[in-house]
Each structure stands twice: as structure tokens, then as C-alpha cells.
C-alpha positions, -999 to +999 in steps of 0.1 A: +319+330-680+325+354-652+332+326-627+357+310-651+374+344-656+376+350-619+390+315-613+418+321-639+427+354-623+429+338-588+452+311-603+474+337-619+475+356-586+486+326-566+512+316-591+527+351-592+528+351-554+546+318-553+571+329-579+577+362-561+585+344-529+610+321-546+627+350-563+630+368-529+645+337-512+670+333-540+679+370-538+686+368-501+706+336-504+727+352-532+736+381-510+742+360-479+765+336-499+791+364-501+795+363-463+815+337-443+792+308-433+792+278-411+776+244-414+760+229-383+743+196-376+727+182-345+697+166-328+662+179-322+635+168-298+600+180-305+571+179-281+542+164-301+513+180-284+502+216-295+514+242-270+481+260-273+462+230-260+443+234-227+447+197-219+485+195-215+494+182-181+528+178-163+526+141-170+523+148-207+556+168-207+576+141-189+561+112-210+588+102-235+561+090-259+550+126-264+585+135-277+599+127-312+636+128-322+652+140-354+682+156-371+686+193-378+710+210-403+718+247-404+739+267-429+743+302-413+763+334-412+761+365-390+727+376-403+710+347-420+704+310-415+690+283-437+676+256-415+660+222-421+650+194-398+634+161-400+617+141-372+607+105-372+577+091-354+562+056-353+526+053-363+499+047-337+493+010-330+455+005-328+454-033-328+474-065-328+463-094-349+465-131-339+500-137-353+513-107-333+515-083-362+507-046-354+479-028-371+485+010-375+461+039-376+455+049-413+479+021-423+509+044-416+537+027-396+564+054-399+564+091-405+592+116-413+582+153-411+597+187-405+603+221-422+629+242-439+632+279-430+651+309-442+657+329-410+670+363-399+694+360-370+704+387-344+724+386-312+703+394-282+729+388-254+764+375-251+766+341-268+728+342-273+711+346-307+674+349-317+664+336-352+630+341-368+622+325-401+596+311-425+594+282-450+576+251-461+566+221-440+571+187-455+567+150-446+569+114-458+545+087-446+554+051-450+525+026-451+525-009-438+535-023-472+562+003-475+543+025-499+557+061-496+536+093-496+552+127-498+534+159-488+544+195-489+530+226-469+504+204-451+494+168-449+465+172-473+488+184-501+502+151-512+526+154-541+537+118-545+519+086-536+487+067-544+465+096-532+486+124-549+463+153-557+485+181-544+498+211-562+531+229-558+519+265-561+481+266-558+482+249-523+510+271-511+512+279-474+539+290-450+552+277-417+571+298-392+598+291-366+615+311-339+647+299-322+667+310-292+702+295-291+730+297-265+764+290-280+797+279-265+828+271-285+815+249-314+783+239-297+749+254-292+718+245-272+684+260-280+647+260-278+624+267-307+587+273-315+573+263-348+538+269-361+520+263-395+495+286-412+458+278-417+465+263-452+461+276-487+429+295-478+450+316-454+486+308-462+503+335-442+483+336-409+499+314-382+477+289-364+490+298-330+470+271-311+488+243-329+524+255-324+550+231-311+581+234-289+614+217-295+648+214-280+680+211-300+717+205-295+739+216-325+775+211-334+795+233-359+812+209-384+825+235-409 
């Protein structure tokens, strides 16, 4: 009876925490909406090896196979920015059968992944801004027979697909991102560092050893 009661209290606590964060985000967005904003879109290149790894070599950095490309969208004003990016990556080929067909690891032939973040932006030098934000990571895996699998927060939290056992609130965890951008006219070039947390057991503590670096080139379109 006590264990059941404790479990119910923990579920209520997680759900309240999740709702509180959503309310906070909506409050900030409502206030930011009153300010002039810009819409920006561009490309992003992310290094796929964790920055905290001790095994990264110079050859890994210049190897194009260790970089993945994608698209980034930003809606921003002077103080806030709502960012989202998606990166595509081919699955790992582990074998080739007799007829020349590729066999992929875990049956996944294509992945789309990224994160969305609500960021605070400040000017640190002329034409240079620093943005720090937090939000959910997400991804879509496509299997060899084109079956989709959508996950949120982390790859174990599958919300849609044959193995869907995820939960929107109970498995909540944050990811973080810091960006440094240099702007000129309608364009900006930047470097960013993104890191996820340890998962629902420790949803706010960043897992620094598994952070990733990315480069971006953004154009203001509105």
C-alpha cells in the first residue's frame, strides 16, 4: 500500500513538473511575441562524435563521414530565440547480401534527429551574440521496410512505432544548447554545443561527456 501511494505521488510530481515547464515556456513566448522578431533559416553541420571522448583524433575531425548535415530554423528577437534543427544521417551498413542489397545495423537505414530550444540571447561583442537555451531532443528512425519510429527526449522514449512504449511526461528530460553567432547584414555564421541530460532519472543534469559541436550558416528571410 505504501509503495503504491509513493508511486502515485511520484507520478503526480513528474506531471506537475512537466506542466509547470510548459506554462513557463508559453509565458515567455507570449511576452516575447510583443517584440519585433525575425525568421531565419540555414544549414547546420554536426560532428557526430562526442566532444568529451578521449579517442577523438585529427583524422576524425577531417573525416566527412563523421559530420552530418541538416536544416535549422530560428524565430528570434533581441532577447529570445526559438530554435529547431533536424539532421539526417544514413544508417550504418554492416553487410551486403548477394544481390547487392545493403544490410543496416538495427534495421535502420535513415535517421532524422535534432532538438528544439527556447534560448536567451545577449550581445557579447559587436555583431556577436551568445545564446543559451533548453528544450526537448527528438528523432525519427526509418527502417529498411520504411516503417517509421518517432522518439522524444531520448531514443529509448519511443512515442510512435512498433516498439512504442514511451510517455510524454513521465519520461521527460531536457537537452541544452549554447550558440555563438557572428552576424553580417542578413547572414550569420556560428558554432554551437549541444548536450542531453542523463534521462528521466536525472532529467536536468547535463551529460557533458556526450556533448556535440556543430557549425551553422543562417540567413534572415523575414
